[in-house]
C-alpha positions in Angstrom: -23.1 -7.6 -28.8 -19.6 -8.1 -30.0 -16.9 -9.7 -27.8 -14.9 -6.4 -27.7 -17.9 -4.6 -26.4 -18.5 -7.3 -23.8 -14.8 -7.1 -22.7 -14.9 -3.3 -22.5 -18.0 -3.3 -20.4 -16.7 -5.9 -18.1 -13.4 -4.2 -17.6 -15.3 -0.9 -16.8 -17.4 -2.6 -14.3 -14.4 -4.3 -12.6 -12.4 -1.1 -12.5 -15.4 0.8 -11.0 -15.8 -1.9 -8.4 -12.1 -1.7 -7.4 -11.9 2.1 -7.4 -15.2 2.9 -5.8 -14.9 5.0 -2.7 -16.2 3.4 0.5 -19.6 4.2 1.9 -20.8 4.6 5.5 -22.6 1.3 5.2 -19.4 -0.5 4.2 -17.5 1.1 7.0 -20.1 0.1 9.5 -20.0 -3.5 8.4 -16.2 -3.8 8.3 -14.6 -0.8 10.0 -11.1 -0.1 8.9 -10.2 3.5 10.0 -9.3 4.1 13.6 -8.2 7.2 15.5 -4.6 8.0 14.5 -2.2 10.8 14.8 0.7 11.2 12.3 3.6 13.4 13.5 6.2 14.1 10.9 9.6 15.5 12.0 11.9 17.3 9.6 12.0 16.7 5.9 11.6 13.0 6.0 8.6 13.1 8.3 6.9 15.8 6.3 7.4 14.0 3.1 5.9 10.7 4.3 3.0 12.5 6.1 1.9 14.6 3.1 1.8 11.6 0.8 -0.1 9.5 3.3 -2.6 12.4 3.8 -3.3 12.6 0.1 -3.9 8.9 -0.2 -6.2 8.9 2.8 -8.3 11.9 1.7 -8.6 10.4 -1.8 -9.8 7.1 -0.4 -12.4 8.6 1.9 -13.3 11.6 -0.2 -17.0 11.0 0.3 -16.6 10.6 4.1 -14.7 13.7 5.4 -15.6 13.0 9.0 -13.7 9.7 8.8 -10.5 11.5 7.6 -10.8 13.8 10.6 -10.1 10.8 12.8 -6.5 10.8 11.4 -4.8 14.0 12.6 -1.6 15.3 11.1 1.1 17.4 12.7 4.4 18.3 11.1 7.3 19.8 13.1 10.0 21.2 10.8 12.6 24.0 10.7 12.0 24.9 7.1 9.5 27.6 6.1 6.5 25.8 4.7 6.0 27.8 1.5 9.7 27.4 0.7 10.0 23.7 1.6 12.3 21.6 -0.5 9.5 19.1 -1.0 7.0 20.8 -3.3 4.0 18.7 -2.0 4.6 19.8 1.6 4.2 23.5 0.6 0.4 23.2 0.2 -0.3 19.8 1.8 -0.9 21.0 5.4 -2.8 23.8 7.2 -0.2 26.3 8.4 0.1 26.9 12.1 -2.4 24.0 12.7 -1.0 21.0 10.9 2.4 22.5 10.1 4.4 24.1 12.9 7.5 26.0 11.9 10.0 25.6 14.7 12.6 28.1 13.4 12.4 31.8 13.1 14.8 32.8 15.9 18.6 33.3 16.2 19.8 30.2 18.1 23.2 31.8 19.1 21.6 34.9 20.6 18.8 33.0 22.3 21.2 30.5 23.9 23.4 33.3 25.2 20.5 35.1 26.7 18.9 32.0 28.4 21.7 29.6 29.4 22.3 31.2 32.8 18.7 30.9 34.1 17.5 27.8 32.1 18.5 24.7 34.1 17.1 22.3 31.5 19.1 23.9 28.8 22.3 23.8 30.8 22.0 20.1 31.6 21.8 18.8 28.0 23.4 21.4 25.8 26.8 20.3 24.5 29.3 23.1 25.1 31.4 22.2 22.1 28.5 22.9 19.7 28.9 26.1 17.6 25.6 27.8 16.8 25.0 30.0 13.8 24.2 33.6 14.4 21.4 33.8 11.8 17.7 33.0 11.9 16.8 29.3 11.4 14.8 29.2 8.2 16.2 26.3 6.1 16.7 23.4 8.4 19.2 22.6 11.1 22.1 21.6 8.8 22.6 18.2 10.4 23.2 19.7 13.8 21.1 17.5 16.1 21.6 19.7 19.2 20.1 22.6 17.3 17.1 20.5 16.4 16.5 19.8 20.0 17.1 23.5 20.8 14.3 24.4 18.3 11.9 22.0 20.1 12.9 23.4 23.4 12.3 26.9 22.2 8.7 26.0 21.0 8.0 23.4 23.7 4.7 24.8 24.9 3.3 25.2 21.4 4.3 21.7 20.4 2.9 20.1 23.6 -0.4 21.9 23.1 -0.5 20.8 19.4 0.1 17.2 20.2 -2.6 17.2 22.9 -5.1 18.9 20.6 -4.5 16.4 17.8 -5.0 13.4 20.1 -8.1 14.9 21.6 -9.6 15.8 18.2 -9.1 12.2 16.9 -10.7 10.6 20.0 -13.5 13.1 20.2 -14.6 12.6 16.6 -14.4 8.9 16.9 -16.7 9.0 20.0 -19.2 11.3 18.3 -19.4 9.0 15.2 -20.0 6.0 17.5 -22.7 7.8 19.5 -24.4 8.8 16.3 -24.5 5.2 15.2 -22.4 5.9 12.1 -19.5 3.7 13.1 -19.3 0.6 15.4 -17.2 0.9 18.6 -13.6 -0.1 18.9 -12.0 -2.4 21.4 -9.7 -1.1 24.1 -6.7 -2.4 22.3 -7.4 -0.2 19.3 -8.1 3.1 21.1 -5.6 5.3 19.2 -2.3 4.9 17.4 0.4 7.6 17.1 3.1 7.4 14.5 6.2 9.6 14.7 8.2 9.7 11.4 11.7 11.0 11.3 15.0 10.8 9.5 18.1 9.5 11.3 21.1 11.6 10.2 19.8 15.1 9.8 19.4 17.7 12.5 15.7 18.4 12.9 14.0 15.0 13.2 16.8 13.0 14.8 17.5 15.8 17.2 14.0 15.9 18.6 12.5 12.4 18.1 13.0 11.0 21.7 11.6 14.2 23.2 8.6 14.2 20.9 7.9 10.6 21.8 8.0 11.6 25.5 5.5 14.4 24.8 3.3 11.9 23.1 3.4 9.4 26.0 2.5 12.2 28.4 -0.4 13.3 26.3 -1.7 9.8 25.8 -1.6 9.1 29.6 -4.1 12.0 30.0 -6.3 11.6 27.0 -6.2 7.8 26.4 -5.0 6.0 29.5 -5.6 2.5 28.0 -5.1 0.9 24.6 -2.9 3.6 23.0 -0.1 2.5 20.8 3.0 4.5 19.7 5.4 3.7 16.9 8.4 5.4 15.4 9.2 5.2 11.7 12.8 6.0 10.9 14.6 6.4 7.6 18.0 4.7 7.9 21.3 6.5 7.3 22.3 4.2 4.4 19.8 6.1 2.3 21.0 9.6 3.1 24.6 8.8 2.8 24.4 8.8 -1.0 21.6 11.4 -1.3 22.4 14.4 -3.4 24.1 15.3 -6.6 27.5 16.1 -5.2 28.1 13.7 -2.3 31.6 14.2 -1.1 33.4 11.6 1.0 33.4 14.0 3.9 29.7 14.5 3.7 29.1 10.8 3.6 31.2 10.3 6.7 29.3 13.1 8.5 25.9 11.6 7.6 27.1 8.2 8.7 28.5 9.4 12.0 25.3 11.4 12.7 23.1 8.4 12.0 25.3 6.1 14.0 25.1 8.4 17.0 21.3 8.7 16.7 20.8 4.9 16.5 23.1 4.2 19.4 21.3 6.7 21.5 17.9 5.2 20.5 19.1 1.7 21.3 20.5 2.7 24.6 17.3 4.2 25.9 15.4 1.2 24.6 17.6 -1.1 26.7 17.6 1.4 29.7 14.3 3.3 29.5 14.4 4.2 33.2 17.4 6.4 32.7 15.6 8.6 30.1 13.8 10.5 32.9 17.2 12.1 33.8 18.0 13.0 30.2 14.8 14.2 28.7 14.6 17.8 27.5 12.9 19.2 30.7 14.3 16.7 33.3 15.4 19.5 35.7 12.1 21.4 35.7 10.0 18.3 36.2 12.2 17.1 39.0 11.8 20.5 40.7 8.0 20.5 40.2 7.8 16.9 41.5 5.8 16.0 38.4 4.7 12.4 37.6 7.7 10.9 35.8 6.1 7.5 35.0 5.9 8.2 31.3 9.4 9.5 31.2 10.7 6.0 32.2 8.7 4.0 29.6 10.0 2.6 26.3 10.4 5.3 23.7 7.7 3.6 21.6 5.9 0.3 21.4 7.6 -0.4 18.1 10.3 1.2 15.9 10.1 0.6 12.1 13.1 1.3 9.9 13.2 2.2 6.2 16.2 1.2 4.2 17.2 2.1 0.7 16.7 -1.4 -0.7 13.4 -3.1 -1.2 12.9 -6.6 -2.7 16.4 -6.5 -4.2 16.2 -3.1 -5.8 17.6 0.2 -4.7 15.1 3.0 -4.2 16.2 5.8 -6.6 15.1 8.9 -4.7 14.0 10.1 -1.3 10.5 10.9 -2.7 10.1 7.3 -3.9 11.0 6.2 -0.4 8.5 8.5 1.2 5.8 7.2 -1.2 6.6 3.6 -0.2 6.4 4.5 3.5 3.1 6.3 2.9 1.7 3.2 1.1 2.6 1.1 4.0 0.7 3.3 6.5 -2.2 3.6 4.1 -2.6 -0.1 3.7 -2.3 -0.8 7.4 -5.1 1.7 8.0 -7.7 1.1 5.2 -7.4 -2.5 4.2 -9.8 -4.9 6.0 -7.2 -7.7 5.8 -4.6 -5.6 7.8 -7.3 -4.6 10.3 -8.1 -8.2 11.0 -4.7 -9.8 11.1 -2.3 -10.1 14.1 -1.2 -6.9 15.7 2.4 -6.2 14.6 3.1 -4.4 17.9 2.3 -7.6 19.9 4.5 -9.6 17.6 7.4 -7.2 18.0 7.0 -7.1 21.8 7.5 -10.9 22.1 11.0 -12.0 23.1 13.3 -14.4 21.2 15.9 -16.1 23.4 15.1 -13.7 26.2 15.9 -10.7 23.9 13.1 -8.3 22.8 12.5 -7.4 19.2 13.3 -3.7 19.4 13.3 -2.9 15.7 11.4 -4.1 12.7 10.9 -3.2 9.1 7.7 -1.6 8.0 7.3 -4.3 5.4 7.1 -1.9 2.4 8.2 -4.8 0.2 4.7 -6.3 0.6 3.0 -3.3 -1.0 4.9 -3.9 -4.3 2.1 -6.0 -5.7 2.8 -8.8 -8.2 1.5 -7.2 -11.4 1.3 -10.4 -13.5 -0.6 -12.3 -10.8 -3.1 -9.5 -10.4 -3.5 -9.3 -14.2 -4.2 -13.0 -14.3 -6.7 -12.8 -11.4 -8.4 -9.9 -12.9 -8.7 -11.7 -16.3 -10.1 -14.8 -14.6 -12.7 -12.7 -12.8 -13.7 -10.9 -15.9 -14.0 -14.1 -17.9 -16.2 -15.6 -15.1 -18.4 -12.5 -15.2 -18.7 -12.8 -19.0 -19.7 -16.5 -18.8 -22.2 -15.9 -16.0 -23.7 -12.7 -17.5 -23.7 -13.3 -21.2 -23.2 -17.0 -22.0 -24.6 -19.0 -19.2 -27.6 -16.7 -18.4 -31.1 -18.4 -18.4 -33.0 -18.0 -21.7 -36.2 -16.0 -21.7 -39.7 -17.2 -22.6 -39.5 -15.5 -26.0 -36.2 -17.1 -26.8 -37.5 -20.5 -25.7 -40.6 -20.2 -28.0 -38.5 -19.1 -31.0 -36.2 -22.1 -30.5 -39.2 -24.5 -30.4 -40.6 -23.0 -33.6 -37.2 -23.3 -35.4 -37.0 -27.0 -34.3 -40.5 -27.7 -35.6 -39.7 -26.0 -39.0 -36.5 -28.1 -39.4 -38.4 -31.3 -38.4 -41.2 -30.6 -41.0 -38.8 -29.9 -43.8 -36.7 -33.1 -43.3 -39.3 -35.5 -42.1 -38.5 -37.9 -45.0 -35.1 -38.5 -43.5 -36.9 -40.1 -40.6 -38.6 -42.7 -42.8 -36.5 -45.8 -42.6 -37.8 -47.6 -45.7 -37.2 -44.6 -47.9 -33.7 -44.2 -46.6 -33.0 -47.9 -47.2 -34.2 -47.9 -50.8 -32.2 -44.8 -51.6 -29.0 -46.3 -50.1 -29.5 -49.6 -52.0 -29.9 -47.8 -55.3 -26.8 -45.7 -54.7 -24.8 -48.8 -53.7 -25.8 -50.6 -56.9 -24.8 -47.6 -59.0 -21.4 -47.5 -57.4 -20.8 -51.2 -57.9 -21.5 -50.9 -61.6 -18.9 -48.1 -61.9 -16.1 -50.2 -60.4 -14.2 -52.2 -63.1 -14.0 -56.0 -62.5 -10.8 -58.0 -62.5 -11.8 -59.6 -65.8 -12.2 -56.1 -67.3 -8.8 -55.0 -66.0 -7.1 -58.1 -67.5 -8.8 -57.6 -70.8 -7.7 -54.0 -70.9 -4.1 -55.1 -70.1 -4.2 -57.8 -72.9 -5.2 -55.3 -75.6 -2.4 -54.6 -78.0 -2.6 -50.8 -77.5 -2.4 -51.2 -73.7 0.6 -49.7 -72.0 1.8 -49.8 -68.5 0.8 -46.2 -67.7 -2.8 -46.9 -68.9 -2.9 -50.0 -66.7 -1.7 -48.0 -63.7 -4.3 -45.3 -64.3 -7.0 -48.0 -64.5 -5.9 -49.5 -61.2 -5.7 -46.1 -59.6 -9.2 -45.2 -60.8 -10.6 -48.5 -59.5 -9.1 -47.9 -56.1 -10.4 -44.3 -56.0 -13.9 -45.5 -56.9 -13.8 -48.2 -54.3 -12.7 -45.8 -51.6 -15.5 -43.4 -52.5 -18.0 -46.3 -52.3 -16.8 -47.1 -48.8 -17.1 -43.5 -47.7 -20.7 -43.4 -49.0 
């Protein structure tokens, strides 16, 4: 087998080993996937969620039951089949994974309900001007309108969140009872990630209220061990997004993002006040409902996505969505990430009596060092070649053939092993060489001859030296 064939075969085996989909046996031995709910809000949330879903389903394509433990729910005010992100148009099941929260006239609905809706009267800003057309293409950076859309579809969204959490936990319990997966600890019961932009209208307008709905649903379905996290795309990315970004648009996006982050920070520092500012505060107070979850922190952790990673600027929003999806994907499926320290516990620790309220998702760590990986892969392949083809144990047939070849060589050159014969041959060769070397008397006689010239003498000396050197070599 030629070396190129060996290399090709080794590379194919190594590639197959690295791209092979996991099996039930591997997942039982080292479980990575856990119950999880991904909630995408607005365009940013939908973009990250759909890319993460594709990666997850590709990884567990032979284990569809496992992918069912990760539930997806997208809340957006764009019609799905007309979404600006092409991948979102076909990436989710309509009315089950993708909920369209538009489809109504916000101005007409507000005018018809403001007098008898106490919740709406409490938080709706009177200075906001609502459009008199159906919402079909986003909220146009009007955060109050995003919250209004959530308020309009509140019952549908609450039911969808509860269903997603219940489905993830139910499937996990069934797989454990069937013996197909090992049980999880209480600290890893379920995780809910809510993904949103920061300076638009849909996601930033409803993030805090959606997190409240999630906490209420988790208190019923998973009273212990549940973790919530928010992933937010920072305003610095959106300020320069688009072909024709005017200074006015940049200021508007910056102001919107600043207001959103200040609001989020305030309720992180004063979570007990959120119970009086949530979307349905008046009705829950009138119903004397349990408001414990309304006074909790918005989420256990908040991760932010900026427009610069490892010193380079991310060129487009879709590249940013892909990096965020990679981060979620690696946190879920890699055994290393499953066994390392919990990031939520790390963030909740205090530094100088101040809590870590925000953290990066660490997407820079999923930009793998290409040269290092290439060297490691080359070393692994070289090791496999040596172990498989060069250092393998010889067979009985090969050992017998080697012994026969050695015997044949020994029989054909046995005379070389006779010391007396070798000595006589060397003595005769030495005597012959000595006779061919001119003596000093011979050289002097040659030089004294009348026809002798200096060049001839030089040639004679050179020939004598060459002959002597050859004799020494022999």
